[in-house]
N, C-alpha and C positions, 0 to 999 in steps of 0.2 A: 545275461542278466542272472544274478544269483538270487535264490529264493529269500534269504534273510534280508538282503538289501531291499528287495521289493516290498517285503512285509513292513520293514521299518518306514519306508517312504509312504506307503499307504496309510500307516498309522499317523504319520506327520500331517498328511492331508485330511485326516479325520475319517478315512474310509474304514469301516468295520468289516472284518471278514465274516462270512456266513457260508456254511456248507450245507445248510438245510433250512427248511421253513421253521418258524418258531414253534416249539413244542411238538415237533413231528420227527419221528425217528427216521423216516425215509429221506434220502438226499434230495430228490426232486420227484415227488409223486406224479406230476404231470408227464414228465418225460418217461418215467418208468412205465406208467400205464400205457402211454402211446407206443412204446417199444414192444410191450407184450401184445398189443393189438396188431402191430405190424407182423410180428413173428408167427401169429396164429392165423394169418390170412392164407387161404388155400393156394394162392398164387405167389406166396413168399418164395423167392429164388433159392434153389438148393445148390447153386454154384455162384462164383463171383461174376459180376457184370463184366461184359467184354469191353465196355467203354463208359466214359463219363456220361455220354448222351443216353446210353441204355439205362443207366442208373437213374438219371434225371427223369426219363420217361416213365420208369416204374414208380418212382416216388410221386410223380404228378398224377398218375392213374390211381395210386393209393389215396392221395389227398382228395381227389374227386370222389372216389367211392366213399370215403369216410364222411365227407361233408354232405353229399347228395343222395347216398343210398343206404348207408349204415344207420340202423335205428338203435338209438341209445336207451338203455333201460333207465338211466337216471333222469331222462326227460320224457318218460312215458312212451317209449318206443316210437319216437319221431326222429327225423334227421336233424342235425344241427342247422341246416339251411331252412327247414320248416320252422324250427324254433325261432331262428333269427328273423325270418320274414313275417312271423306272426300267424302263419297258417296252422301251426300246431294246436292252437286253442280250438279252432273249428274241427280239426281232425279228432281231437280228444272228446269234444262234445258229441260228435257223431258216434264215436265208439261207445260212449256212456249211454246214449240213447239206444243203440243196438243191443247192448248188454241188458238194459232195463226191459226192452221188448222181449228178449229171450227169457228173462227171469219171469216175466208175466205169463208167457206161454207155457213155461215148464218150471214152476216154482219148486218142485222137489229136487231139482238139480242144485239149488242154492240153499245153504244152511244159514247164510247171513246175507248182507247186502252185496251188490256187485262191486267189482274193483273200482277204486277211485282213479278216474282218468284226468283229474284236474292237473294242469301244468304247475310245477313248482315255481314259486316266484323267483327264487335264487337257487343256483346250482353250485355245489362245492364238491371237490374231491376229498379234501380234508378241511372241514370247517374250523376256522380258528375260534378261540374262546371269545365270549361276548365282549370282554374288556379290550381285547386286541381289535375287534371290529369297531368299537366305540372310539378308540384312540386313532385308528386310521381315518374314520369319518371326521374327527376334529382336525386332523392334519390336512385333509382335503378341503375343508371349509376355510382353513387358515391360508391355504395357497390361493 
């Protein structure tokens, strides 16, 4: 298959080419971010895998670690599993209470209030512009 022929055929079918997210310079920030997380793992392999099974086993253990053990700063240092299951709200409430108790016992350690442990309602890597979000919401309602 030749590239120009495929491109023409896709245009005939109304498929628009896109190499990146709208208004974002990175090609795919989700995959780039994930790959950098993979590469900085202490158990990242320093040699090629001996077999497909060994590679699959390593990736499976990475995914398990990422979802059930790795605490993400963007969601207030809870795991994705805790966020997804709803446990993160209770964890963050407990942290907020603990910080407030410590501030009450030792007020000189804090110059302002304690850290905000409230879970964000929506989490983005690269938040699109408000008009793009509104347009997407209209499309979802229309569907």
